[in-house]
N, C-alpha and C positions, 0 to 999 in steps of 0.2 A: 639138087635143090635149085630152083630158077631164080633169078635176080628180083624178082620182087618179092618171093619167098625169102629169101636172104635177107632184104632191108628191112622187112615186118620182124624178122628172127633178131636182127641187130637192135632195133628199137626196142623190142620187149625185153631184152637183156640188159640195154642200158637203161630203161624206165626202172628197173629193179635194182640193179648193181651199180649204177650211176657210171662205173667205168668198167673198160674191158678191155684185153689185150688181142693183138692179131692172132697171137698164138691160139689163144682161146677160141677165138672165131673160127681159126682154120680147120681146128680138131673139131669142132661142133659140126662144122658145114662140110667138111671134107673136100675144100677147094684151095686153091694156090692163095700165096701171100698176096700175088698182084690182083687176084681178084678181091680180095678182103679190101685191099687199098683202095681199088676202085669203088667198091660198095661204099666204103668210109668218106669218099671224097664225094659221092652224091649226097649222100645224108648231110653233109657239112654244107653243101650247096644249098640243100633246104633248111639249112640252120637249125637241124635236130641235134647236131653233135659238134664237138671240137676235136679235131684231130690231136694226136700227141704222139710223142715220139714211141713207137712201138704198140700203138692203139688210138683210144677215142674216150671222150668225157662226154656226158651228157650237157648239153647246152643249157646254161644257166634259165635262159628264155623258155625253154622246153620245160624244166623241172617245176619252175613257177607256174606255168600253165597247167601242169597235169595236178600239181599238188593243192592248188588253191581249192577251197570249198566250192564244189560245183552247186549252180543255179539247179533247183530242184521243182519241177512243176508240181503243183498240188502238197506242198510241203507237210502241211498239218495233217493231212490224211495219211500220208505214208509213216509221218511221224508215230502218230497214235498205232498203226498198225505193228510198226516196229517194236515198238514199246510193249504191246501185248505178246509179239514173238519171242522178244527177250525173256519175259517173265517165265518161259515154257523151256529154257536152257538153264541147266545146272552145270555145276563144276563136274569136271570128269567128262564130259560130254565130246563126242566128235562130231563134227559138224561139216557139211557141205553148205559153201553159201553161195547162191546163182548170181547174176549180174543185175544191174538196174539198181534203181535210187532207192528203193525200200530196204534193199539187201544191204546197200551201202548205209543206209541209216541204222541197219540192225547192226552192222558191223560196228559203229561207233559206240554202241552199247554193251560190247562184251570185251571192252579193253582191260576190264580188272576181273574178269572170268578166268578160271582154270580148264580152260578149252583147248581141243585140237581142232584148226580150222584148214579144210580144203576148198579152194576156191577159183574160179576165173573172172572174179570181179577185180579188177585191176585198180580202179578207184579205191575201193574199201580196202586193198592192199595197204596202202599209205596210212590208213587209220589202225590197221592191227599189227603191223609188223615191230614198231617202236614199243608194244606193251606185250604182246603173246610170244612164248618161246616156239610155238610150233605150229606154223602158218606155211601151207604149202599151194604153189600156183600151179595150175592147169596151165599149159601153154597154147600155141597155136597162133591164127591170124588175129592182129587185134582188130574190133570191133568199136567204133565211137558212136554212141547214139545217145541223144538227149543229156549231153555233157557226162555221159558216164563211158567208162572205157572199160572193156572187158575182151577176154580172149575165146577162141573156140577153134576145131579143127576136125576135120573128117575122120582124121585119126584118132578121135577123142578116146574111144574105147581101149586106145593103148595107154592113155593117163589114167584111165579109170581101172586098168587091170589091178587085180588083187588089192583093191581099195573098198573097204566098208566102213560106214559111218553109222550112228546110231538115230542122227538126224540130218535132214536137208531141208533147206529153204530156198525157194524161189520167187520170182516175179512172174508175171503173165502179161502179154500184151491184149489178149481179150479171151472172155468167157461167153459161149453159147450154148443154148441147150442141144442143140443139133452139130455145131461144128465142134463143140467141146473146147479145148484149151489151146489157143493159138498165139504164134508169135511172128513179127514182122522180118526177120533177118533169117536166112537160110541157115546161116552158119549156126545160128542158137539152137536149131534143131537137133545138132548132134550131141549137145550137152543133155539138153532136156529128156531126150530119149534113153538115156542112158541112167538118170535120177534113179527110176524105180528099181534097178538093179544093185544099187549099191547102199541103199538104206532100208530100215525097218519103219521108217516114218517120215513121208514127203509132206511138208506143209507149203502149201501155196499161199502166198501173201498178195493180195488184189484188193484195192479200193472198188468203191462202187461203181465207178465209171468204168471199170474193165468188162461189167456185166452186159450182155445184149451186144458186145463189139466181137467182130471177126476180123483177124490177121489173116497173112497169106499162107502161113505153115501150121498145120495142126501138129501138136506134141501130145498129145491125149484125150482122153474123153472126162466126163464129169467124175467118172470113176476112176481114174487113174491118181491123184491125190488122196494122201489118209486123212489130210485134215486142211481146211482152208480159215484162213485167218482175214477178216475184212472188217470195214468200219460200218458197212451197212448192207443188209441182204435182203431181199423181199422175199414172200414165201414161196414164191414158185421155184426161185433157184435153191432156196434153204431147203424146202422139201427134197427137190431132185438131188441134192449131196447127201441127204440123210437116208434118203431111198438106198444110195449106192455105198453106205456106211461109210461116208466121208464126214468127218466131225466138223463142225462149223463153230467158229468162234469169233463173236464180235465185241466182247469187252472182258 
């Protein structure tokens, strides 16, 4: 594991656990104590952590920055969609929850449900972990986009191995009749392309501003998801989804 990967891994662990020992980091990354101490020193210079005897703790400023309620663009639209999505979730469900603001808002509505959640949405994790007993984080490199933090990796199929959920929810960067479903970040593609393999119902959460928009990387076609929840959709797109047996929900 190269230095940049180690630093990202240490960040990931501290964001979740708040404190970590050198012994644990050495075991995870198979490097010497000297190397771990150099990595911790680098992250301390960045203000991310505070070194302690035998380990490190997450710096208070970093913790406050991560856990404060993020600013969300088009909040009302995303909140509306998240509310509809929450009504499709029942006690006992196992769920994959993707990255992005809409999935973050959906997570906030699941605090009192008896569900199991697998997610790469680190921002949502802070809403879920105080309330739900069964929450699993998919690891990898951290991605910070539009005030949201998520994780992904080229080896994400290893994380998904032997995992199957009955419902999956993801947002999307763009939807186009020709280009299909697209995202902005290449790391995100590794997660999206695995979702159809781990669930019997993939629900796409997309506000009307995502239609007729094409991002950089394709992760599916109009026919790929099983369901789409949106606040508004014109007949052209609605018919295109219905022709592919994709359920359309707007209210």
